[in-house]
DRENTOR-444445 format. One record per residue (C-alpha): x, z, y. Coordinates in steps of 0.001 Angstrom, whole numbers, padded with zeros to 6 digits, always signed. Layout:
N
XZY;...
***
This chain:
917
+067806-067710+256989;+068840-069483+253793;+066328-071154+251541;+065493-069075+248437;+066232-071988+246173;+069674-072451+247686;+070442-068760+247450;+069336-068613+243811;+071455-071635+242989;+074414-070008+244718;+073948-066767+242831;+073619-068645+239548;+076853-070457+240250;+078556-067230+241344;+077790-065594+237987;+080362-067886+236503;+082957-066237+238729;+082281-062460+238706;+085141-061667+241067;+083820-063960+243729;+080366-062542+243123;+081621-058996+243640;+083620-059869+246735;+080642-061584+248210;+078377-058622+247717;+080948-056134+249081;+081098-058192+252231;+077345-058325+252341;+076956-054577+251592;+076128-053438+255173;+073347-055992+255513;+072018-055161+252047;+072050-051460+252875;+070008-052173+256000;+067442-053990+253874;+067360-051076+251410;+066831-048632+254292;+064000-050628+255718;+062366-050975+252276;+062676-047223+251712;+060989-046473+254985;+058163-048826+254134;+057632-047229+250752;+057722-043727+252173;+055315-044633+254927;+052905-046118+252458;+053105-042956+250404;+052296-040830+253437;+055765-039339+253960;+056522-039389+257622;+059428-036940+257431;+062695-038651+258346;+064764-036254+256313;+062865-037258+253230;+063378-040907+254069;+067075-040420+254693;+067417-038546+251439;+065934-041454+249505;+068022-043964+251468;+071285-042084+250810;+070499-041786+247122;+069654-045533+246893;+072764-046525+248826;+074915-044427+246576;+073466-045946+243475;+073921-049433+244918;+077545-048732+245813;+078287-047380+242355;+076714-050482+240752;+078793-052790+242948;+082014-050900+242174;+081265-050967+238446;+080562-054698+238662;+083839-055310+240488;+085737-053178+237962;+084128-054828+234879;+083886-058422+236013;+086977-058963+238014;+088925-062099+237443;+092596-061926+236574;+094901-062325+239485;+095651-065977+240239;+099271-066770+239561;+100612-068501+242628;+103755-070585+242876;+106633-069381+245037;+105707-069103+248675;+107475-072134+250054;+106329-074650+252617;+106200-077442+250053;+104099-075409+247652;+101802-074478+250491;+101424-078151+251440;+100785-079027+247779;+098136-076301+247505;+096489-077607+250676;+096460-081150+249258;+094930-079937+245987;+092314-078058+247963;+091466-081177+250032;+091276-083269+246836;+088795-080783+245359;+086768-080889+248599;+086662-084740+248529;+084973-084659+245121;+081856-083093+246637;+079368-085958+247109;+076874-084351+249421;+078383-081396+251202;+075252-081153+253357;+073045-080099+250407;+071399-076726+251255;+072373-075226+247944;+076059-075889+248781;+076078-074598+252364;+077182-071042+251513;+079984-072245+249244;+081080-074863+251751;+081064-072290+254562;+083231-069929+252545;+085566-072736+251431;+085906-073945+254992;+086683-070413+256116;+089367-070021+253472;+090736-073426+254401;+090899-072399+258085;+092534-069095+257187;+095112-070951+255097;+095809-073319+257963;+096385-070390+260344;+098697-068764+257783;+100662-072020+257547;+101134-072027+261298;+102300-068430+261134;+104580-069436+258244;+102870-066878+256038;+103090-069122+253026;+101993-066463+250581;+098684-065997+252366;+098375-069775+252860;+098886-070402+249144;+096250-067811+248216;+093735-069066+250792;+094190-072702+249750;+093890-071821+246013;+090711-069810+246605;+089288-072579+248810;+090086-075136+246069;+088293-072974+243476;+085343-072601+245810;+085151-076385+246232;+085465-076878+242459;+082588-074458+241956;+080596-076505+244488;+081321-079684+242503;+079993-078018+239342;+076889-076757+241098;+076319-080217+242612;+076621-081921+239224;+074209-079436+237653;+071695-079933+240436;+071992-083714+240272;+071271-083625+236525;+068204-081508+237162;+067122-083846+239948;+067500-086917+237628;+065470-085148+234921;+062762-084385+237452;+062674-087990+238706;+062495-089273+235093;+059571-086959+234449;+057952-088283+237628;+058239-091862+236309;+056561-090774+233084;+053757-089343+235185;+053409-092572+237133;+053079-094443+233804;+050720-091972+232106;+048302-091663+235057;+047319-095434+235239;+047159-095603+231442;+044695-092722+231376;+042726-094110+234339;+042225-097426+232493;+040072-095711+229852;+037568-094237+232323;+034601-096375+233321;+033245-093951+235969;+034652-091579+238661;+034195-088556+236413;+037397-087139+234932;+037885-084400+232325;+039480-081026+233106;+042760-082122+231548;+043005-085006+234042;+042270-082770+237069;+044841-080216+235917;+047387-082973+235431;+046785-084213+238986;+047287-080641+240307;+050535-080264+238362;+051710-083619+239682;+051027-082534+243296;+052861-079211+242853;+055745-081039+241185;+056050-083362+244183;+056198-080309+246490;+058879-078655+244333;+060827-081913+244328;+060688-081991+248121;+062057-078441+248187;+064769-079486+245747;+063502-077079+243115;+064228-079682+240474;+063749-077548+237389;+060302-076500+238480;+059453-080077+239431;+060518-081328+236012;+058386-078765+234193;+055362-079556+236340;+055802-083314+235871;+056041-082774+232095;+052810-080787+232130;+051175-083564+234165;+052229-086189+231583;+050796-084087+228780;+047597-083641+230733;+047196-087342+231402;+047815-088134+227747;+045267-085545+226700;+042810-087091+229137;+043549-090547+227738;+042959-089287+224184;+039641-087767+225265;+038659-091029+226925;+039635-093070+223873;+037612-090779+221674;+034597-091140+223941;+034996-094924+223980;+035273-095097+220152;+032197-092895+219837;+030328-095213+222153;+031566-098328+220351;+030701-096813+216976;+027213-096002+218214;+026774-099545+219529;+028118-101024+216262;+025782-098888+214155;+022874-099910+216344;+023832-103580+215973;+024101-103066+212207;+020540-101728+212050;+019352-104729+214048;+021137-107105+211643;+019672-105359+208589;+016187-105534+210045;+016647-109228+210830;+017914-109855+207281;+014911-108120+205740;+012585-110227+207869;+014429-113421+206899;+014375-112454+203215;+010589-112405+203242;+010343-116082+204124;+013379-117440+202245;+014250-117588+198555;+017629-116784+197029;+017922-120210+195456;+017090-122022+198727;+018780-120144+201570;+019223-122145+204787;+022718-122590+206172;+021967-120176+209020;+021186-117427+206485;+024414-118049+204579;+026433-117961+207806;+024687-114749+208881;+025450-113130+205523;+029097-114013+205954;+029128-112523+209486;+027426-109348+208235;+029956-108981+205446;+032844-109381+207892;+031170-106901+210259;+030903-104260+207532;+034584-104779+206726;+035462-104357+210432;+033272-101239+210591;+035109-099769+207592;+038379-100380+209439;+036858-098751+212588;+037163-102005+214526;+033911-101171+216344;+033998-103861+219034;+034566-106620+216492;+031934-105120+214191;+029321-105033+216961;+030010-108650+217882;+029724-109760+214258;+026546-107734+213682;+025006-109334+216772;+026001-112750+215453;+024518-111921+212046;+021249-110753+213603;+021031-113998+215562;+021737-116007+212393;+019067-114137+210442;+016570-114793+213219;+017369-118493+213022;+017151-118336+209224;+013753-116686+209499;+012505-119580+211582;+014040-122052+209153;+012583-120161+206200;+009093-120297+207622;+009375-124041+207897;+010820-124320+204390;+008080-122089+203051;+005503-124453+204418;+007112-127323+202530;+008085-125353+199422;+005080-126233+197311;+005410-129939+198019;+009163-129857+197446;+008832-128087+194112;+006065-130427+193065;+008147-133519+193831;+011191-131964+192169;+009181-131310+189008;+007923-134860+189191;+011472-136171+189341;+012513-133981+186409;+009531-135108+184386;+010313-138769+185116;+013930-138284+184001;+012771-136492+180864;+010320-139322+180242;+013176-141854+180237;+015203-139697+177845;+012236-139167+175525;+011228-142818+175642;+014786-143877+174707;+014796-141431+171805;+012019-143377+170073;+013323-146404+168189;+009913-148026+167651;+006723-148491+169675;+005097-145492+168008;+004920-142333+170151;+004122-138751+169212;+001053-136877+170424;+003193-134696+172697;+004503-137845+174408;+000959-139117+175053;-000196-135719+176362;+002785-135547+178700;+001907-138998+180026;-001662-137872+180835;-000253-134865+182718;+001944-137213+184733;-001102-139254+185811;-003096-136165+186808;-000083-134824+188693;+000143-138054+190683;-003519-137682+191686;-002925-134062+192745;+000013-135154+194923;-002188-137726+196625;-004656-134926+197485;-001749-132677+198585;-002718-130108+195998;+000928-129245+195444;+000415-126133+193329;-001700-128051+190818;+000732-130980+190862;+003627-128631+190158;+001821-127113+187194;+000931-130527+185751;+004454-131870+186106;+005815-128709+184484;+003520-129311+181505;+004604-132957+181396;+008245-131890+181421;+007713-129536+178483;+005750-132250+176667;+008526-134803+177000;+011082-132285+175747;+008887-131660+172731;+008561-135417+172319;+012361-135701+172127;+012360-133268+169222;+009586-135277+167638;+011604-138453+168189;+014608-136948+166398;+012359-136053+163476;+010850-139546+163493;+014277-141155+163536;+015443-138863+160735;+012314-139691+158763;+012842-143400+159378;+016497-143167+158364;+015548-141328+155194;+012856-143902+154500;+015286-146773+155000;+017815-145113+152690;+015093-144617+150084;+013941-148221+150460;+017496-149554+150172;+018270-147450+147110;+014983-148236+145384;+015419-151961+146111;+018995-151944+144786;+018072-149940+141685;+017612-151735+138395;+013876-151232+137990;+013853-152510+134437;+016619-150090+133510;+014725-147171+135019;+011463-148208+133324;+013221-148275+129976;+015129-145021+130364;+012954-142789+132606;+009480-144245+133236;+007754-140883+133827;+010396-139557+136208;+010394-142862+138085;+006632-142630+138640;+006965-139076+139942;+009698-139946+142417;+007746-142962+143669;+004729-140697+144172;+006934-138315+146139;+008080-141155+148376;+004494-142333+148903;+003515-138809+149908;+006368-138757+152435;+005157-142052+153908;+001642-140588+154217;+002731-137564+156307;+005321-139444+158389;+002923-140045+161273;+001769-136425+161579;+004803-134501+160403;+007963-136643+160552;+010218-133647+159844;+008465-132952+156565;+008516-136654+155753;+012299-136750+156292;+012774-133862+153849;+010562-135521+151225;+012301-138885+151546;+015716-137175+151253;+014568-135296+148134;+013143-138500+146612;+016406-140343+147337;+018505-137619+145720;+016191-137587+142678;+016369-141373+142373;+020186-141280+142540;+020209-138768+139709;+017743-140911+137689;+019904-143999+138223;+023001-142100+137059;+021180-140813+133997;+019695-144224+133204;+023073-145948+133590;+024677-143392+131332;+022027-143817+128612;+022035-147605+128898;+025807-148110+129095;+026915-145465+126656;+027764-148020+123951;+029586-150173+126531;+031638-147232+127679;+033305-146714+124324;+036191-149178+124823;+036604-148075+128459;+036730-144442+127382;+039262-145391+124727;+041447-147102+127345;+041135-144041+129537;+042126-141718+126718;+045069-143965+125913;+046141-143975+129579;+045879-140204+129669;+047853-139928+126444;+050736-142145+127608;+050632-140687+131112;+049826-143943+132933;+048592-142576+136251;+047339-145819+137820;+045676-147017+134596;+043990-143626+134261;+042685-143768+137820;+041463-147340+137331;+039656-146772+134053;+038294-143437+135292;+036656-145281+138181;+035389-148006+135873;+033969-145439+133453;+032306-143628+136357;+030512-146844+137288;+029255-147271+133711;+028283-143694+132759;+028233-141592+135972;+026208-138831+134299;+028383-138541+131209;+029399-134886+130719;+032849-136048+129600;+033632-137223+133130;+034482-133712+134285;+037104-133307+131569;+038448-136828+132140;+038839-136191+135884;+040671-132931+135280;+043079-134600+132835;+043653-137554+135165;+044372-135207+138069;+046960-133397+135936;+049002-136572+135317;+052296-136790+137229;+052105-139133+140208;+054543-142053+140000;+056976-142879+142783;+055766-146469+142885;+052670-148306+141647;+051739-151972+141255;+048076-152936+141681;+046612-156212+140397;+044509-157431+143315;+043249-160542+141539;+044565-163487+139556;+047646-161591+138487;+048839-161146+142079;+050403-157701+142344;+050767-155352+145290;+053588-152759+145177;+053075-149401+146857;+055478-146435+147299;+054497-142777+147153;+054713-140784+150414;+054363-137020+150186;+053082-134563+152815;+055450-133526+155581;+056108-133059+159300;+057960-135257+161763;+058383-135770+165537;+056059-138628+166533;+056561-140756+169634;+059450-140696+172078;+060348-139270+175482;+057618-137244+177154;+055101-138356+174512;+057035-136840+171607;+054997-134283+169654;+055113-132726+166198;+052775-134147+163553;+052043-132774+160078;+050506-134888+157293;+048938-132619+154678;+047804-135299+152191;+049966-137626+150050;+049358-141398+149960;+050825-144662+148721;+051899-147304+151244;+052694-150954+150692;+056353-151568+150018;+056030-154932+151787;+053759-156384+154397;+050694-158123+152920;+051750-161657+152026;+049841-164890+152419;+049567-165133+148616;+047928-161690+148442;+045528-162537+151270;+044629-165800+149509;+043970-163940+146247;+041459-161626+147908;+039869-163743+150650;+040156-167214+149117;+041721-168638+152295;+044927-168394+154321;+044620-168114+158140;+048389-168206+158790;+049693-170829+161203;+052810-171317+159024;+051855-171250+155363;+054380-169817+152890;+053204-167689+149958;+055914-165006+150262;+055792-164769+154056;+053553-162103+155615;+050049-163201+156529;+049587-163659+160300;+047270-165224+162849;+044639-162583+162053;+042658-159937+163950;+042013-156272+163268;+038447-157133+162292;+039771-159689+159766;+041977-156947+158292;+038889-154785+157812;+037156-157627+155992;+040200-157983+153739;+040195-154234+153002;+036453-154184+152252;+036662-157168+149905;+039704-155762+148115;+038027-152384+147630;+035149-154224+145970;+037578-155338+143252;+039175-151942+142664;+038121-149017+140509;+039215-145419+141066;+041386-146164+144094;+040706-147270+147663;+042900-149051+150181;+042807-149000+153970;+044935-149662+157009;+047336-146768+157646;+046757-144384+160488;+049334-144620+163246;+050799-141284+162121;+051094-142471+158485;+052777-145672+159638;+055390-143952+161833;+056004-141254+159189;+056772-143939+156575;+058781-146011+159071;+061022-143113+160098;+061566-142097+156451;+062912-138721+157507;+064876-139995+160530;+064421-138866+164123;+066364-141719+165713;+065340-144866+167555;+065362-146922+164360;+064841-145870+160761;+068612-146160+160126;+069943-144580+163357;+070619-145406+167008;+073016-148365+166617;+071109-151504+167631;+073917-153645+166235;+072786-152708+162701;+069213-153848+163359;+069935-157369+162139;+070433-155928+158639;+066968-154374+158619;+064697-156556+160760;+063822-160145+161639;+063969-160281+165461;+065633-162337+168244;+069322-161448+168439;+069383-162127+172173;+066808-161701+174921;+065222-164960+175971;+062874-167656+174711;+062130-167573+170994;+059414-169296+169024;+057558-167174+166520;+058694-167622+162911;+058017-165341+159967;+060302-164811+157000;+059748-163889+153344;+059074-160189+152914;+061779-157940+151488;+064777-160065+152492;+066183-157367+154773;+067367-153866+153906;+064679-151216+153265;+064570-147840+154984;+065486-144606+153198;+062124-144462+151376;+062214-148082+150233;+059902-149751+152783;+060910-153242+153963;+060284-154943+157296;+059071-151829+159135;+060906-153333+162121;+060148-156947+163032;+058792-159943+161041;+055104-159318+161920;+053546-156511+163910;+051257-154365+161752;+047729-153220+162571;+046832-149531+162205;+043372-148022+161865;+043539-145999+165127;+042068-146803+168496;+044822-147131+171078;+045127-144219+173521;+047521-141608+174933;+049006-139204+172434;+047493-135700+172346;+049609-132768+173470;+050779-130076+171111;+051221-130083+167350;+048735-132207+165388;+047582-132236+161752;+046497-135488+160072;+045666-137215+163403;+043440-140289+163325;+043665-141317+166978;+040969-141305+169689;+037274-141592+168813;+036922-144769+170869;+038901-147180+172984;+039297-150750+174153;+041872-151847+171577;+043585-151026+168302;+047157-149944+167646;+049833-152452+166663;+053193-151139+165382;+056627-152376+164332;+056936-155490+166469;+057409-159052+165246;+060163-161620+164928;+059577-162684+168527;+060132-159143+169927;+063521-157934+171113;+065204-154806+169769;+063743-152687+172563;+060194-153282+171326;+060592-152818+167569;+061713-149198+167423;+060099-146590+165208;+058049-145296+168174;+057128-148535+170006;+053409-149315+170068;+051042-151901+171510;+047334-152339+172078;+045245-155322+171027;+041492-155852+170927;+040022-155747+167463;+038480-159240+167841;+041663-160890+169110;+043410-163200+166663;+047090-162361+166984;+049578-165011+165982;+052267-162408+165312;+049968-159758+163789;+049913-158727+160132;+049162-155666+158025;+050379-153213+155437;+048010-151125+153282;+047816-147531+152102;+046171-146493+148822;+044463-143174+148102;+042384-141597+145363;+039846-138776+145353;+042548-136488+143967;+044808-137325+146909;+042005-136695+149391;+041351-133287+147784;+045043-132378+147431;+046037-128791+148128;+049703-127672+148193;+050850-126229+144887;+048091-127734+142746;+050104-130786+141586;+053821-131467+141206;+054530-134376+143534;+057293-136951+143094;+060519-136134+144904;+061008-137955+148194;+064393-139714+148717;+066704-137746+150983;+069353-140465+151485;+069047-144165+152310;+068560-146548+149418;+071169-149105+148421;+072316-151262+151297;+071786-154509+149412;+068258-155827+149820;+066051-156100+146796;+065896-159576+145337;+062858-161271+146881;+061043-164188+145378;+062631-167438+146538;+060905-169001+149519;+058920-172151+148844;+060935-175335+148882;+057967-177561+149522;+057004-178527+153008;+053962-176920+154552;+050615-178465+153797;+048820-180619+156248;+046650-177739+157302;+049670-175580+158055;+051168-178156+160347;+048098-178274+162492;+049029-176847+165866;+047186-173753+166986;+047476-174966+170558;+044433-176883+171859;+044960-180512+172730;+046187-181174+176208;+043546-182350+178653;+045836-183124+181529;+049183-184729+182164;+049826-182903+185408;+053469-182046+186104;+054791-178569+185438;+053930-176259+188389;+056806-174806+190332;+055752-171171+189916;+058752-168843+189952;+057788-167299+186652;+057816-170746+185013;+061586-171166+185412;+063084-171899+182014;+059712-172387+180269;+060513-174058+176937;+058745-177279+175960;+056901-175455+173158;+055101-173228+175673;+054237-176005+178118;+051068-177389+176423;+049429-173977+176245;+050280-173228+179847;+048943-176565+181119;+045754-176144+179126;+045306-172630+180470;+045823-173833+184052;+043272-176547+183505;+040754-174005+182212;+041472-171807+185228;+040653-174603+187637;+037488-175413+185652;+036354-171765+185800;+036428-171292+182014;+037604-167730+181674;+037532-167285+177901;+038951-170725+177195;+041801-170026+179617;+042457-166761+177853;+042668-168435+174452;+044904-171198+175771;+047146-168644+177413;+047494-166715+174137;+048748-169885+172499;+051843-169808+174696;+052334-166209+175852;+054583-165270+172938;+057188-167756+174127;+058171-165550+177003;+057592-161884+176202;+058786-158783+178040;+059705-160513+181272;+058552-158775+184495;+057501-162034+186145;+054998-162590+183359;+052829-160104+185227;+051943-162789+187766;+050360-165008+185152;+048599-162048+183529;+047146-160984+186862;+045865-164513+187446;+044040-164534+184114;+042769-160979+184661;+041080-161971+187891;+039603-165018+186199;+038163-162950+183359;+036427-160659+185829;+034832-163598+187683;+034095-165955+184783;+031249-168206+186058;+030311-169665+182688;+027071-168473+181068;+026169-167864+177440;+022943-169016+175800;+021330-165568+175653;+021430-162405+177710;+022813-160445+174755;+025629-162959+174250;+026362-162926+177984;+026558-159113+177993;+028824-159164+174942;+031110-161681+176617;+031166-159580+179795;+032170-156443+177901;+034831-158384+176007;+036216-159740+179291;+036349-156260+180808;+038184-154801+177803;+040596-157722+177718;+041266-157365+181453;+041851-153631+181087;+044431-154269+178381;+046213-156830+180561;+046273-154396+183479;+047950-151758+181302;+050467-154293+179996;+051405-155266+183576;+051949-151621+184486;+054218-151148+181464;+056259-154267+182229;+057865-152979+185417;+056548-155516+187955;+057977-154401+191324;+056224-156810+193714;+054328-154604+196196;+051703-157207+197070;+051055-157890+193387;+050667-154197+192599;+048246-153751+195516;+046170-156648+194231;+046388-155175+190756;+045056-151826+192012;+042056-153550+193594;+041423-155420+190335;+041715-152239+188293;+039055-150534+190434;+036514-153049+189155;+037164-152125+185542;+034903-149632+183707;
***
């Protein structure tokens, strides 16, 4: 008996060929009728009908219906008649070959579901062979064609079954993957219903696969995969629920541990274990929010452990907390004591200071007894007392300053004048000052206010007394002032206005005079008599903006106030007229003064201002100097970029190399576009600024850094090459250093200039084009030889006749530089740092801007830092030390800027620089 699966497959394949299907069933009709008869009998018997006639009646009716159905099927589904070729032997052989080819394409002819088709095909093939032998080629052709079609149908059925078999096997592989994956999520033998059902489906699928019911096997395998996946999802859900529960439990443990640790620790003094635990707890909460339960539980456990450790640490810290706080307060109080003690400038101390000191002593006793709470309280009171004492000290200092100012003013006042003009008011103000002195000890703040009021009152009394006393004397001065105002002489008006202000400062006419003087047009150039008929010419410079500096340091600067600047550098004749002496190493009246320091320039300015009325002079700021030097240009030099033209504007070495320093009469070279001479070369000019890096961004009226180690030097000298005398080049020099090539140029201002606001006064027009190319006619240089004093060499006498050392940097050293170098070397060997420095300065200008000079500078820098000589007093020794450090710092910066490339030297330089403040 055939397998049901094979029969069903055969029937399914036969439906594609209705004719074959019908033929098959006609042939099978007797057997089918027998089955119908037997089924009819069984039904009738079960219904209680034992009459054969009744059974036969039902059988006949069923058979008839079956026959009709078969005939209708044959009539409606018949295939068209196959068109055969002519019945010849060759065509018969060809048909047989085609049939055999079709049969060879069947891969597994032994498959049960092909047996029926193969049997029929074989029968047709045999029938065709017999027809061939009988030479019945028509029958042979038909038999072979039908056999070929039968085999072709078998090939189709086989392919369909193989596809179903492959699909079933693929589903089986999916099952074999899904089952272990699901099993991995179960920790016990228990399995959910979905897993058991999946196993059952898998077993049934294997049985169907064995019976070659591939479609059923595939469906069952698919159900098994879905079941295993459902089981895996259930297991995952259970695991996540368990992990979540464990994580939440660990979180509660961590929170409880944190609360316990919080009790014994303070927020401002958490131990490291607490901080680490907090971090772990934070990360755990983040993991919990992301449903990373395993990681969260681990982190919560770690946090709980950290909090437990922190609790133990906190208990220990809590035991020591009182002592720690007490000692901390003690340290704070001691630091505050030093600050408060420094704030007092005398031995006198306020009551708060004394009280704080008593608290410090009591606190020390409490610490000795380990009464930390009491000690902490006492030190806290001491701390507050010392802070109060600092406020008291400020008041005391202010009171002392006010008292000193009162004392100075009262001592400088003309007592006789005040007694004559305001005796009653003078007595009252003295009484006010005495009252301030009486309350100074108890209430220094009130004393400061009283002294300040007394000082202001005394100033007013002095002004009133001067005005009353000098009123007759002021008549000619007032007349000169009125005449100057009438003729429009600006400088004369400013001068006499200042002189009149000194005579009658309280005169009500001064307000009107000042207003009229301010309304006078400002001249483009002024000449000031600085003493003995010696004049100083200054040129007006109006407000404006310009790019200051060069390269990366370039920045925009705006000057909002006008000023007058010296047309020439200050000459030796002008210095002599003010100071009464000439420090220059080469003495010529019309040459610029040199061999001076920045401090000496300040003395010159102060003494000159003492001779002037209504105007004041000063060194220019670096911004004022560069603004006047550029004269509207933005190029390297005031006249442009062409260095070949520099010889027309500046005294400087025409070629790089050794050059002795020589100055030349001022004004013998061309001026810049605004009329200023010698802005490049001749002597370098001091400015008022401290040296430092330029600020970034746009600046208004800059005055340089608030402090520094040296002052700014601009313009270069006659020993500097063209590279170092540009409009932007700058140098640093200590204010106490006497510079052989240093000079100065002054600026002049008035109160009206200081108070200038745009639009209030019509200013002189500034030149927009260069002035005439021919230099102004300077005074002829002296024809006499220098005086004996001027021929005295600035170089110390030689103390050794040792031969010239063979240092590489000495190659080409001119004879003029040799004495200074030998003296400096001698001082080096003797350990005389400052003397070596001075001797070195005497010769350093003879070889400027050479990289190898850095070796000598480094040698002297090291010597300055280790100078073994001692001064007479500690104060002098400290001053010398600070001077050495500043000097060394300047030398270090100069070496950096000079481009020394020796690696060993730079390493040594770095080590030296680390020692500098």
